[in-house]
DSSP file (Angstrom, degrees, kcal/mol; ACC not computed):
  #  RESIDUE AA STRUCTURE BP1 BP2  ACC     N-H-->O    O-->H-N    N-H-->O    O-->H-N    TCO  KAPPA ALPHA  PHI   PSI    X-CA   Y-CA   Z-CA
    1    1 A M              0   0    0      0, 0.0     0, 0.0     0, 0.0     0, 0.0   0.000 360.0 360.0 360.0 136.9   43.3   82.9  110.3
    2    2 A A        +     0   0    0      1,-0.1     2,-0.6     2,-0.0     0, 0.0   0.752 360.0  68.8 -87.5 -26.2   44.2   79.6  111.9
    3    3 A V        +     0   0    0      0, 0.0    -1,-0.1     0, 0.0     0, 0.0  -0.851  62.8 161.2 -99.8 123.0   48.0   80.1  112.2
    4    4 A E        -     0   0    0     -2,-0.6     2,-0.1     0, 0.0    -2,-0.0  -0.995  36.9-115.8-140.4 144.2   49.0   82.8  114.7
    5    5 A P        -     0   0    0      0, 0.0     2,-0.3     0, 0.0     0, 0.0  -0.420  26.5-140.2 -73.6 155.4   52.3   83.6  116.5
    6    6 A I        -     0   0    0     -2,-0.1     3,-0.1     1,-0.1     0, 0.0  -0.876   4.7-146.9-114.2 153.2   52.4   83.3  120.3
    7    7 A T  S    S+     0   0    0     -2,-0.3     2,-0.3     1,-0.2    -1,-0.1   0.636  81.6  24.9 -96.1 -15.2   54.2   85.8  122.5
    8    8 A S        -     0   0    0      2,-0.0     2,-0.4     0, 0.0    -1,-0.2  -0.992  64.2-161.7-145.7 154.3   55.3   83.3  125.2
    9    9 A V        -     0   0    0     -2,-0.3     2,-0.5     2,-0.2     0, 0.0  -0.986  24.9-133.4-137.9 145.3   56.0   79.6  125.3
   10   10 A N  S    S+     0   0    0     -2,-0.4    48,-1.1     2,-0.1     2,-0.3  -0.196  82.1  81.4 -90.4  42.6   56.2   77.2  128.2
   11   11 A R  E    S-A   57   0A   0     -2,-0.5     2,-0.6    46,-0.2    -2,-0.2  -0.969  77.1-121.2-144.0 155.1   59.4   75.7  126.7
   12   12 A Q  E     -A   56   0A   0     44,-3.2    44,-2.5    -2,-0.3     2,-0.5  -0.904  28.9-153.3 -96.9 124.1   63.1   76.4  126.6
   13   13 A V  E     -A   55   0A   0     -2,-0.6    42,-0.2    42,-0.2    40,-0.0  -0.872  10.3-170.2-102.4 127.4   64.3   76.7  123.0
   14   14 A V  E     -A   54   0A   0     40,-3.4    40,-2.1    -2,-0.5     2,-0.2  -0.946   9.3-152.0-122.1 110.6   68.0   75.8  122.4
   15   15 A P  E     +A   53   0A   0      0, 0.0     2,-0.3     0, 0.0    38,-0.3  -0.512  21.5 178.7 -73.4 149.6   69.6   76.5  119.0
   16   16 A F  E     -A   52   0A   0     36,-2.5    36,-2.9    -2,-0.2     2,-0.3  -0.954  15.3-144.1-145.9 165.2   72.4   74.3  117.9
   17   17 A T  E     -A   51   0A   0     -2,-0.3     2,-0.3    34,-0.2    34,-0.2  -0.834   6.1-159.2-126.4 164.4   74.8   73.8  115.0
   18   18 A W        -     0   0    0     32,-1.1     2,-0.9    -2,-0.3     3,-0.1  -0.919  37.2 -90.6-137.7 167.0   76.4   70.9  113.1
   19   19 A D    >>  -     0   0    0     -2,-0.3     3,-1.7     1,-0.2     4,-0.7  -0.679  31.0-164.9 -82.7 104.6   79.4   70.6  110.9
   20   20 A Q  T 34 S+     0   0    0     -2,-0.9     3,-0.4     1,-0.3    -1,-0.2   0.736  84.7  68.7 -63.8 -21.6   78.1   71.1  107.3
   21   21 A S  T 34 S+     0   0    0      1,-0.2    -1,-0.3    -3,-0.1     3,-0.1   0.736 100.1  49.8 -70.2 -19.6   81.3   69.6  105.9
   22   22 A K  T <4 S+     0   0    0     -3,-1.7     2,-0.5     1,-0.2    -1,-0.2   0.700 110.5  54.4 -85.6 -21.5   80.2   66.2  107.3
   23   23 A L     <  +     0   0    0     -4,-0.7    -1,-0.2    -3,-0.4    46,-0.0  -0.955  52.5 164.8-119.5 118.3   76.7   66.5  105.8
   24   24 A D        +     0   0    0     -2,-0.5    -1,-0.1    -3,-0.1    -4,-0.0   0.380  42.6 108.3-114.5   4.0   76.4   67.1  102.1
   25   25 A G  S    S-     0   0    0      2,-0.1    23,-0.1     1,-0.1    -2,-0.1  -0.273  73.9-121.4 -74.3 168.0   72.7   66.2  101.6
   26   26 A E  S    S+     0   0    0     21,-0.1    22,-2.0     1,-0.1     2,-0.3   0.801  91.8  32.1 -81.2 -31.2   70.1   68.8  100.9
   27   27 A V  E     -B   47   0B   0     20,-0.2    44,-1.3    79,-0.1     2,-0.3  -0.895  66.3-164.1-128.1 157.0   67.9   68.0  103.9
   28   28 A V  E     -BC  46  70B   0     18,-2.7    18,-2.2    -2,-0.3     2,-0.3  -0.880   6.8-153.9-133.5 166.1   68.5   66.7  107.4
   29   29 A Q  E     - C   0  69B   0     40,-1.8    40,-2.3    -2,-0.3     2,-0.4  -0.987  15.8-136.8-139.0 145.7   66.6   65.2  110.3
   30   30 A F  E     - C   0  68B   0     14,-0.5    13,-2.7    -2,-0.3     2,-0.5  -0.842   9.8-164.4-106.8 140.6   67.4   65.4  114.0
   31   31 A Q  E     -DC  42  67B   0     36,-2.5    36,-2.4    -2,-0.4     2,-0.5  -0.990   8.1-164.9-122.0 122.6   67.2   62.5  116.5
   32   32 A C  E     -DC  41  66B   0      9,-3.3     9,-2.3    -2,-0.5     2,-0.5  -0.921   3.9-171.7-109.8 127.5   67.2   63.5  120.1
   33   33 A V  E     -DC  40  65B   0     32,-2.5    32,-2.9    -2,-0.5     2,-0.4  -0.980  24.7-128.1-122.6 124.2   67.9   60.8  122.8
   34   34 A N  E  >  - C   0  64B   0      5,-2.7     4,-2.4    -2,-0.5    30,-0.2  -0.571  15.6-148.2 -68.3 119.9   67.5   61.5  126.5
   35   35 A A  T  4 S+     0   0    0     28,-2.6    -1,-0.2    -2,-0.4    29,-0.1   0.730  93.4  42.1 -65.8 -22.2   70.8   60.3  128.0
   36   36 A E  T  4 S+     0   0    0     27,-0.4    -1,-0.2    62,-0.1    28,-0.1   0.896 129.5  20.5 -90.1 -46.8   69.1   59.3  131.3
   37   37 A T  T  4 S-     0   0    0     88,-0.2    -2,-0.2     2,-0.1     3,-0.1   0.660  91.5-126.5-100.6 -17.8   65.9   57.6  130.1
   38   38 A G     <  +     0   0    0     -4,-2.4    -3,-0.1     1,-0.3     2,-0.0   0.503  51.1 160.3  80.7   3.5   66.7   56.6  126.5
   39   39 A G        -     0   0    0     86,-0.2    -5,-2.7    -6,-0.1     2,-0.4  -0.336  26.0-149.7 -59.9 139.9   63.6   58.4  125.3
   40   40 A V  E     +D   33   0B   0     -7,-0.2     2,-0.4    -3,-0.1    -7,-0.2  -0.918  19.7 178.2-120.6 139.3   63.8   59.2  121.6
   41   41 A S  E     -D   32   0B   0     -9,-2.3    -9,-3.3    -2,-0.4     2,-0.4  -0.997  10.2-160.7-136.1 137.5   62.3   62.1  119.5
   42   42 A T  E     -D   31   0B   0     -2,-0.4   -11,-0.2   -11,-0.2    -2,-0.0  -0.963  12.7-139.8-120.9 135.0   62.8   62.6  115.8
   43   43 A S        -     0   0    0    -13,-2.7    76,-0.1    -2,-0.4     3,-0.1  -0.211  21.1-103.7 -82.3 174.2   62.2   65.9  114.0
   44   44 A G        -     0   0    0     74,-1.0   -14,-0.5     1,-0.2     2,-0.2  -0.125  60.4 -62.9 -77.6-171.5   60.7   66.6  110.7
   45   45 A L        -     0   0    0    -16,-0.1     2,-0.3    72,-0.1   -16,-0.2  -0.529  54.4-177.9 -81.7 145.1   62.8   67.6  107.7
   46   46 A S  E     -B   28   0B   0    -18,-2.2   -18,-2.7    -2,-0.2    71,-0.2  -0.949  34.7 -94.9-136.1 156.8   65.0   70.7  107.7
   47   47 A K  E     -B   27   0B   0     66,-0.4     2,-2.1    69,-0.4     4,-0.3  -0.465  40.9-114.6 -66.7 143.0   67.3   72.4  105.2
   48   48 A N  S    S+     0   0    0    -22,-2.0    -1,-0.1     1,-0.2   -21,-0.1  -0.531  70.9 130.9 -81.0  75.3   70.9   71.4  105.7
   49   49 A D  S    S-     0   0    0     -2,-2.1    -1,-0.2     2,-0.3   -29,-0.1   0.325  78.7-106.3-110.2   5.9   72.1   74.9  106.6
   50   50 A G  S    S+     0   0    0     -3,-0.2   -32,-1.1     1,-0.2     2,-0.4   0.520  88.7  98.9  85.7   5.3   74.0   73.9  109.8
   51   51 A N  E     +A   17   0A   0     -4,-0.3    -2,-0.3   -34,-0.2     2,-0.3  -0.988  40.6 160.0-132.5 135.0   71.5   75.3  112.2
   52   52 A G  E     -A   16   0A   0    -36,-2.9   -36,-2.5    -2,-0.4     2,-0.4  -0.878  24.2-138.1-141.4 175.0   68.7   73.6  114.2
   53   53 A I  E     -A   15   0A   0     -2,-0.3     2,-0.3   -38,-0.3   -40,-0.0  -0.999  12.8-176.3-139.0 138.0   66.5   74.1  117.3
   54   54 A V  E     -A   14   0A   0    -40,-2.1   -40,-3.4    -2,-0.4     2,-0.3  -0.966  14.0-150.1-128.3 149.4   65.5   71.7  120.0
   55   55 A S  E     -A   13   0A   0     -2,-0.3    69,-0.3    65,-0.3   -42,-0.2  -0.909   9.3-170.0-125.0 153.2   63.0   72.5  122.8
   56   56 A Y  E     -A   12   0A   0    -44,-2.5   -44,-3.2    -2,-0.3     2,-0.1  -0.924  36.3 -92.5-132.2 154.7   62.7   71.3  126.4
   57   57 A P  E >   -A   11   0A   0      0, 0.0     3,-2.0     0, 0.0   -46,-0.2  -0.451  58.0 -94.2 -61.7 142.1   60.0   71.7  129.1
   58   58 A L  T 3  S+     0   0    0    -48,-1.1     3,-0.1     1,-0.3    27,-0.1  -0.341 112.5  21.6 -57.1 138.0   60.8   74.7  131.3
   59   59 A G  T 3  S+     0   0    0      1,-0.3    -1,-0.3    -3,-0.1     2,-0.1   0.309  88.6 138.8  86.2  -9.1   62.8   73.7  134.3
   60   60 A Y    <   -     0   0    0     -3,-2.0    24,-0.8    64,-0.0     2,-0.4  -0.469  32.1-168.4 -69.8 139.3   64.0   70.4  132.8
   61   61 A A  E     + E   0  83B   0     22,-0.2     2,-0.3    -2,-0.1    22,-0.2  -0.999  33.3  89.4-127.4 132.4   67.7   69.5  133.5
   62   62 A G  E     - E   0  82B   0     20,-2.1    20,-2.5    -2,-0.4     2,-0.4  -0.974  65.0 -79.3 167.1-176.5   69.5   66.8  131.7
   63   63 A I  E     - E   0  81B   0     -2,-0.3   -28,-2.6    18,-0.2     2,-0.4  -0.921  30.8-163.4-117.7 137.6   71.7   65.7  128.7
   64   64 A T  E     -CE  34  80B   0     16,-3.0    16,-2.3    -2,-0.4     2,-0.6  -0.969  12.6-145.4-120.4 133.7   70.5   65.0  125.2
   65   65 A H  E     -CE  33  79B   0    -32,-2.9   -32,-2.5    -2,-0.4     2,-0.5  -0.890  23.1-164.2 -93.2 123.3   72.4   63.1  122.5
   66   66 A I  E     -CE  32  78B   0     12,-3.2    12,-2.0    -2,-0.6     2,-0.5  -0.941   9.6-171.7-114.9 127.3   71.6   64.7  119.1
   67   67 A T  E     -CE  31  77B   0    -36,-2.4   -36,-2.5    -2,-0.5     2,-0.5  -0.965   6.2-161.2-113.3 132.0   72.3   63.0  115.8
   68   68 A V  E     -CE  30  76B   0      8,-3.2     8,-1.8    -2,-0.5     2,-0.4  -0.967  12.3-173.7-111.2 124.9   71.8   65.0  112.6
   69   69 A V  E     -CE  29  75B   0    -40,-2.3   -40,-1.8    -2,-0.5     6,-0.2  -0.962  10.2-149.1-122.2 136.5   71.5   62.8  109.5
   70   70 A D  E >   -C   28   0B   0      4,-2.4     3,-2.0    -2,-0.4   -42,-0.2  -0.456  37.2 -96.6 -95.5 175.1   71.4   64.0  105.9
   71   71 A N  T 3  S+     0   0    0    -44,-1.3    37,-0.1     1,-0.3   -43,-0.1   0.443 123.3  58.3 -75.2   3.1   69.5   62.3  103.0
   72   72 A H  T 3  S-     0   0    0      2,-0.1    -1,-0.3    35,-0.1    36,-0.0   0.383 120.4-105.7-104.6  -0.1   72.8   60.6  101.9
   73   73 A G  S <  S+     0   0    0     -3,-2.0     2,-0.1     1,-0.3    -2,-0.1   0.443  73.5 139.9  92.2   0.4   73.2   58.9  105.3
   74   74 A N        -     0   0    0     -5,-0.0    -4,-2.4     1,-0.0     2,-0.3  -0.493  33.0-162.8 -74.7 148.1   76.0   61.1  106.6
   75   75 A T  E     -E   69   0B   0     -6,-0.2     2,-0.3    -2,-0.1    -6,-0.2  -0.928  23.1-172.4-133.5 156.9   75.8   62.0  110.3
   76   76 A D  E     +E   68   0B   0     -8,-1.8    -8,-3.2    -2,-0.3     2,-0.3  -0.968  22.4 178.1-137.1 147.7   77.1   64.5  112.8
   77   77 A E  E     +E   67   0B   0     -2,-0.3     2,-0.3   -10,-0.2   -10,-0.2  -0.966  12.0 144.4-150.4 162.4   76.4   64.1  116.5
   78   78 A G  E     -E   66   0B   0    -12,-2.0   -12,-3.2    -2,-0.3     2,-0.3  -0.972  39.2 -88.7-177.8-175.6   77.0   65.6  119.9
   79   79 A F  E     -E   65   0B   0     -2,-0.3     2,-0.4   -14,-0.2   -14,-0.2  -0.884  22.2-165.3-117.8 146.0   75.5   66.3  123.4
   80   80 A I  E     -E   64   0B   0    -16,-2.3   -16,-3.0    -2,-0.3     2,-0.4  -0.993   7.9-161.3-125.4 136.5   73.6   69.2  124.7
   81   81 A E  E     -EF  63  89B   0      8,-2.9     8,-2.3    -2,-0.4     2,-0.4  -0.975   2.7-167.0-119.1 132.2   73.1   69.8  128.5
   82   82 A V  E     -EF  62  88B   0    -20,-2.5   -20,-2.1    -2,-0.4     6,-0.2  -0.922  10.1-154.4-113.9 145.8   70.4   72.0  129.9
   83   83 A D  E     -E   61   0B   0      4,-1.9   -22,-0.2    -2,-0.4     5,-0.1   0.399  40.2-109.1-103.8   3.1   70.5   73.0  133.6
   84   84 A G  S    S+     0   0    0    -24,-0.8   -23,-0.1     3,-0.3   -25,-0.1   0.347 107.0  80.2  87.6  -8.4   66.9   73.7  134.4
   85   85 A S  S    S-     0   0    0      2,-0.2     3,-0.1   -25,-0.1   -24,-0.1   0.186 118.8 -88.2-114.5  14.1   67.5   77.5  134.7
   86   86 A G  S    S+     0   0    0      1,-0.3     2,-0.4   -26,-0.3   -73,-0.1   0.520  89.3 124.4  94.3   5.9   67.5   78.3  131.0
   87   87 A N        -     0   0    0    -73,-0.0    -4,-1.9   -75,-0.0     2,-0.3  -0.813  37.8-169.1-103.6 141.7   71.2   77.6  130.3
   88   88 A A  E     +F   82   0B   0     -2,-0.4     2,-0.3    -6,-0.2    -6,-0.2  -0.962  12.5 161.8-127.5 146.0   72.5   75.2  127.7
   89   89 A S  E     -F   81   0B   0     -8,-2.3    -8,-2.9    -2,-0.3    -2,-0.0  -0.923  44.1 -99.7-150.9 173.5   76.1   73.9  127.2
   90   90 A T        -     0   0    0     -2,-0.3   -10,-0.2   -10,-0.2     2,-0.1  -0.906  46.7-162.4-100.9 109.2   78.2   71.2  125.6
   91   91 A P        -     0   0    0      0, 0.0   -12,-0.2     0, 0.0   -28,-0.0  -0.329  29.9 -90.5 -85.8 169.5   79.0   68.7  128.3
   92   92 A E        -     0   0    0      1,-0.1     3,-0.1    -2,-0.1     0, 0.0  -0.588  63.0 -91.0 -66.0 141.6   81.6   66.0  128.4
   93   93 A P        -     0   0    0      0, 0.0    -1,-0.1     0, 0.0   -28,-0.0  -0.302  52.3 -99.6 -56.6 141.0   80.0   62.9  127.0
   94   94 A P        -     0   0    0      0, 0.0     0, 0.0     0, 0.0     0, 0.0  -0.216  23.6-118.6 -61.7 153.2   78.4   60.8  129.8
   95   95 A E  S    S+     0   0    0      1,-0.3     0, 0.0    -3,-0.1     0, 0.0   0.896 113.4  34.6 -57.4 -42.5   80.2   57.8  131.2
   96   96 A N  S    S-     0   0    0    -61,-0.0    -1,-0.3     3,-0.0     3,-0.1  -0.788  89.9-158.2-113.8  85.2   77.4   55.5  130.0
   97   97 A P        -     0   0    0      0, 0.0     3,-0.1     0, 0.0   -62,-0.0  -0.237  27.3 -97.4 -63.2 154.1   76.1   57.1  126.8
   98   98 A P        -     0   0    0      0, 0.0     2,-0.6     0, 0.0   -63,-0.1  -0.290  37.5-100.2 -69.0 154.4   72.6   56.2  125.8
   99   99 A D        -     0   0    0     -3,-0.1    -3,-0.0   -64,-0.1     0, 0.0  -0.662  40.0-151.5 -70.5 121.9   71.9   53.5  123.2
  100  100 A V        -     0   0    0     -2,-0.6     3,-0.1    -3,-0.1    -1,-0.0  -0.871   8.3-137.4-102.7 112.9   71.2   55.5  120.1
  101  101 A P        -     0   0    0      0, 0.0   -68,-0.0     0, 0.0     0, 0.0  -0.341  34.5 -91.6 -65.7 149.8   68.9   53.7  117.7
  102  102 A P        -     0   0    0      0, 0.0     2,-0.5     0, 0.0     0, 0.0  -0.323  38.5-145.9 -61.5 143.6   69.9   53.7  114.0
  103  103 A L        -     0   0    0     -3,-0.1   -72,-0.0   -30,-0.1   -74,-0.0  -0.959   8.4-136.9-116.6 119.1   68.4   56.6  112.1
  104  104 A E        -     0   0    0     -2,-0.5   -35,-0.1     1,-0.1   -31,-0.1  -0.456  33.3 -99.6 -70.2 143.6   67.4   56.1  108.5
  105  105 A P        -     0   0    0      0, 0.0   -34,-0.2     0, 0.0    -1,-0.1  -0.364  41.3-113.8 -61.0 142.4   68.4   58.9  106.1
  106  106 A P        -     0   0    0      0, 0.0   -79,-0.1     0, 0.0   -33,-0.1  -0.349  38.2 -93.7 -70.9 160.1   65.4   61.2  105.3
  107  107 A P        -     0   0    0      0, 0.0     2,-0.9     0, 0.0   -36,-0.1  -0.343  43.1 -98.4 -69.6 157.3   64.1   61.3  101.8
  108  108 A D        +     0   0    0    -37,-0.1     3,-0.1     1,-0.1   -38,-0.0  -0.691  42.9 177.4 -77.9 110.0   65.4   63.9   99.4
  109  109 A E        -     0   0    0     -2,-0.9    -1,-0.1     1,-0.4     2,-0.1   0.212  35.8-126.9-100.3  14.2   62.8   66.6   99.5
  110  110 A G        -     0   0    0      1,-0.1     2,-1.0     2,-0.0    -1,-0.4  -0.433  66.2  -6.0  78.0-151.8   64.5   69.0   97.1
  111  111 A N        -     0   0    0     -2,-0.1   -84,-0.1    -3,-0.1    -1,-0.1  -0.711  67.2-172.6 -89.4 103.9   65.2   72.6   98.1
  112  112 A L        -     0   0    0     -2,-1.0   -64,-0.1   -86,-0.2    -2,-0.0  -0.692  30.6-108.2 -88.7 146.4   63.5   73.4  101.3
  113  113 A P    >   -     0   0    0      0, 0.0     3,-2.1     0, 0.0   -66,-0.4  -0.358  34.4-106.6 -67.6 158.0   63.5   77.1  102.5
  114  114 A P  T 3  S+     0   0    0      0, 0.0   -67,-0.1     0, 0.0   -65,-0.1   0.714 118.8  55.4 -62.5 -19.4   65.9   77.8  105.5
  115  115 A F  T 3  S+     0   0    0      1,-0.1     2,-2.0   -69,-0.1   -69,-0.0   0.361  73.2 114.7 -93.7   6.5   62.9   78.1  107.8
  116  116 A A    <   +     0   0    0     -3,-2.1     2,-0.4     2,-0.0   -69,-0.4  -0.518  42.6 132.0 -80.6  80.2   61.5   74.7  107.0
  117  117 A I        -     0   0    0     -2,-2.0     2,-0.6   -71,-0.2   -71,-0.1  -0.992  43.8-155.5-131.5 138.2   62.0   73.1  110.4
  118  118 A Q        -     0   0    0     -2,-0.4   -74,-1.0   -73,-0.1   -65,-0.1  -0.961  21.3-137.1-113.3 118.5   59.6   71.1  112.5
  119  119 A L        -     0   0    0     -2,-0.6     2,-0.1   -76,-0.1   -65,-0.1  -0.498  23.3-109.4 -73.9 138.1   60.4   71.2  116.2
  120  120 A P        -     0   0    0      0, 0.0   -65,-0.3     0, 0.0   -77,-0.1  -0.474  25.9-132.2 -61.2 137.3   60.1   68.0  118.1
  121  121 A G  S    S-     0   0    0      1,-0.3    -2,-0.0    -2,-0.1   -80,-0.0   0.950  89.5  -9.4 -59.6 -53.3   57.1   68.2  120.4
  122  122 A T        +     0   0    0      1,-0.1    -1,-0.3   -66,-0.0   -66,-0.1  -0.703  67.0 177.6-146.5  89.0   58.9   67.0  123.5
  123  123 A P  S    S+     0   0    0      0, 0.0     2,-0.6     0, 0.0   -89,-0.2   0.755  75.0  48.6 -68.4 -21.8   62.4   65.6  122.7
  124  124 A I        -     0   0    0    -69,-0.3     2,-0.5   -91,-0.1   -84,-0.1  -0.908  69.0-171.9-124.8 105.3   63.1   64.9  126.4
  125  125 A A        -     0   0    0     -2,-0.6   -86,-0.2    -3,-0.1   -88,-0.2  -0.821   7.3-171.3 -94.7 131.3   60.6   63.1  128.4
  126  126 A T    >   -     0   0    0     -2,-0.5     3,-1.7     1,-0.1    -2,-0.0  -0.837  37.6-111.2-116.4 158.0   61.2   62.8  132.1
  127  127 A P  T 3  S+     0   0    0      0, 0.0    -1,-0.1     0, 0.0    -2,-0.0   0.791 118.8  57.4 -58.2 -26.0   59.4   60.7  134.7
  128  128 A A  T 3         0   0    0      1,-0.2    -3,-0.0     0, 0.0     0, 0.0   0.662 360.0 360.0 -78.7 -15.7   58.0   64.0  136.2
  129  129 A D    <         0   0    0     -3,-1.7    -1,-0.2   -72,-0.0    -4,-0.0   0.484 360.0 360.0 -71.9 360.0   56.5   65.1  132.8
């Protein structure tokens, strides 16, 4: 079998939620923007169930601006901060927020199962990476 689970990962996984009342489309896509460098990562399609996951390199500390867009063009957004020790929180928005490029709505892919999520490979690139 080519697909196998792994028992450990060299990444910090951070679950997050969004306000489903703002997004009424069937599918969503996440856009993660590094608040310091402006680096952008966009996820694959996920079911609009109000729950997502983003991952970071272990030891990374910084703030990410996350936009969730549905296939009707509605969005919800916010910031996540990781501290490099495995803790994640909702920070005050930075004084100089990153330039967030426009995100096109994803196509309507019908009914995706709740586990249909593609994690961004490295949503936060740092100069040390």
